[in-house]
C-alpha positions in Angstrom: 32.9 9.7 25.4 30.5 9.9 22.5 29.6 6.5 20.8 29.1 6.6 17.1 26.4 4.0 16.6 26.6 4.3 12.8 30.3 3.4 12.9 29.6 0.5 15.3 26.9 -0.9 13.0 29.2 -0.6 10.0 31.9 -2.4 11.8 29.6 -5.2 12.8 28.4 -5.7 9.3 32.0 -5.8 8.0 32.9 -8.4 10.6 29.8 -10.5 9.7 30.6 -10.2 5.9 34.2 -11.3 6.6 32.9 -14.3 8.4 30.5 -15.2 5.7 33.2 -14.8 3.1 35.6 -17.2 5.0 32.8 -19.7 5.4 31.9 -19.6 1.7 35.6 -20.0 0.7 35.9 -23.0 3.0 32.6 -24.4 1.5 34.0 -24.1 -2.0 37.2 -25.8 -1.1 35.3 -28.6 0.6 33.2 -29.0 -2.5 36.3 -29.3 -4.7 37.9 -31.8 -2.3 34.6 -33.8 -2.0 34.5 -34.0 -5.8 38.0 -35.2 -6.0 37.7 -37.7 -3.0 34.1 -38.9 -3.0 33.1 -40.5 0.3 32.7 -44.2 0.7 30.1 -45.8 3.0 30.9 -48.8 5.2 28.7 -51.5 6.6 28.1 -51.2 10.3 24.6 -52.7 10.8 25.4 -56.3 9.7 28.0 -57.9 12.2 28.9 -60.5 9.7 30.3 -58.0 7.2 30.9 -54.9 9.4 33.7 -52.7 8.0 33.2 -53.9 4.4 33.0 -51.1 1.9 29.3 -51.0 1.1 29.4 -48.0 -1.4 32.9 -47.2 -2.7 34.0 -43.7 -3.4 37.6 -42.6 -3.8 40.1 -45.4 -3.4 43.6 -44.2 -2.4 46.9 -46.0 -1.9 49.4 -45.2 0.9 52.7 -43.8 -0.5 54.5 -44.2 2.9 55.4 -47.2 4.9 54.7 -47.8 8.6 51.7 -45.5 9.1 49.6 -46.2 12.1 46.0 -47.4 12.1 43.5 -48.2 14.8 41.1 -51.2 14.5 37.6 -50.5 13.2 35.0 -50.6 15.9 31.3 -50.3 16.3 29.1 -49.6 19.2 25.5 -50.3 20.0 23.6 -49.1 23.0 21.4 -52.2 23.2 20.3 -55.0 20.9 17.4 -53.0 19.4 19.4 -49.9 18.7 21.4 -49.2 15.6 25.1 -49.8 15.4 27.5 -46.9 15.0 31.1 -46.6 13.9 33.2 -45.5 16.9 35.4 -43.2 14.7 38.5 -43.9 16.7 41.4 -43.0 14.2 45.1 -43.1 14.5 46.3 -39.6 13.7 48.9 -38.7 11.1 49.9 -35.0 11.0 51.7 -33.6 7.9 53.2 -30.2 7.8 55.1 -29.0 4.7 55.1 -32.5 3.3 56.8 -34.0 6.4 55.2 -36.2 9.1 55.3 -34.3 12.4 52.9 -36.4 14.5 52.4 -40.1 14.2 50.0 -41.2 16.8 50.5 -44.8 17.8 47.9 -47.1 16.5 47.2 -50.8 17.1 48.9 -51.9 13.9 51.0 -50.5 11.1 49.8 -50.2 7.4 52.3 -51.1 4.7 53.0 -48.9 1.7 50.5 -49.6 -1.0 47.6 -50.3 1.3 44.3 -49.2 -0.2 42.1 -46.9 1.8 38.8 -45.2 1.2 37.7 -41.8 2.4 34.8 -41.6 4.9 34.9 -37.9 5.7 36.9 -34.8 5.3 37.0 -31.5 7.0 38.6 -28.1 6.2 39.4 -26.0 9.3 41.4 -22.8 9.0 44.8 -24.0 7.6 44.2 -27.6 7.7 42.4 -30.5 5.9 41.5 -33.6 7.7 40.8 -36.9 5.9 39.3 -39.8 7.7 40.2 -43.1 6.0 39.3 -46.7 6.3 41.2 -49.6 4.8 39.3 -51.1 1.9 40.2 -54.7 2.9 41.0 -56.2 6.3 44.6 -56.1 7.3 46.4 -58.8 9.4 46.9 -57.3 12.9 49.5 -58.5 15.4 46.9 -60.7 16.9 46.7 -62.6 13.6 43.1 -61.8 13.0 42.1 -59.6 10.0 40.8 -56.2 10.9 39.8 -53.0 9.0 42.1 -50.0 10.0 41.1 -46.4 10.5 43.6 -43.5 10.0 43.0 -39.7 10.1 45.4 -37.7 8.0 45.8 -34.0 9.0 47.4 -31.8 6.4 48.5 -28.4 7.7 49.2 -25.5 5.5 51.3 -22.9 7.3 48.9 -20.9 9.4 47.0 -19.2 6.6 43.3 -19.9 6.0 42.7 -22.1 3.0 40.9 -20.6 0.1 39.3 -22.2 -3.0 42.3 -21.2 -5.0 44.4 -23.6 -2.8 42.6 -26.7 -4.1 45.4 -27.8 -6.4 48.1 -27.2 -3.7 46.0 -29.2 -1.1 45.3 -32.0 -3.7 49.1 -32.2 -4.4 50.0 -32.4 -0.7 47.3 -35.1 -0.1 48.4 -37.2 -3.1 52.0 -37.3 -2.0 50.7 -39.4 0.8 47.6 -41.0 -0.7 47.7 -41.4 -4.4 44.5 -42.4 -6.4 44.4 -46.2 -6.8 44.0 -47.3 -10.4 
């Protein structure tokens, strides 16, 4: 069997270019979403005000009742090391506008709760928003806590492109509308 090195090289270049194109498309969509939903920063170093929104970005209001949240937590290796947000989120998965997965959390957020966006990721056919309540919520224990929820929006198995930004934004804002 004769190997055509020229054809193999061309095929490798095409595969590489396809991967770069998909990565650039994903980056452009991420840029559009980051512009629409700027990230907030929360306080983690000062224990007296940990969880407080230190630098506000986009503020969104929940449009559904009874969504789960996990309590905001920080960790620290020792007293001299910095503190870090544990990033333990209750997961809400939305497909075609319907909740398909509602991971149990430690408490439930009422409709209208204001959240801020800490991070977002675009992966293939999904967009993940990592949110944090902008104010503490009364948990079942009676003590106020900040809540963390991850929203995963799935878009039918096709890789998301920059042209999908309006469709993605519309899906997100059915669940999380901009706060006025």
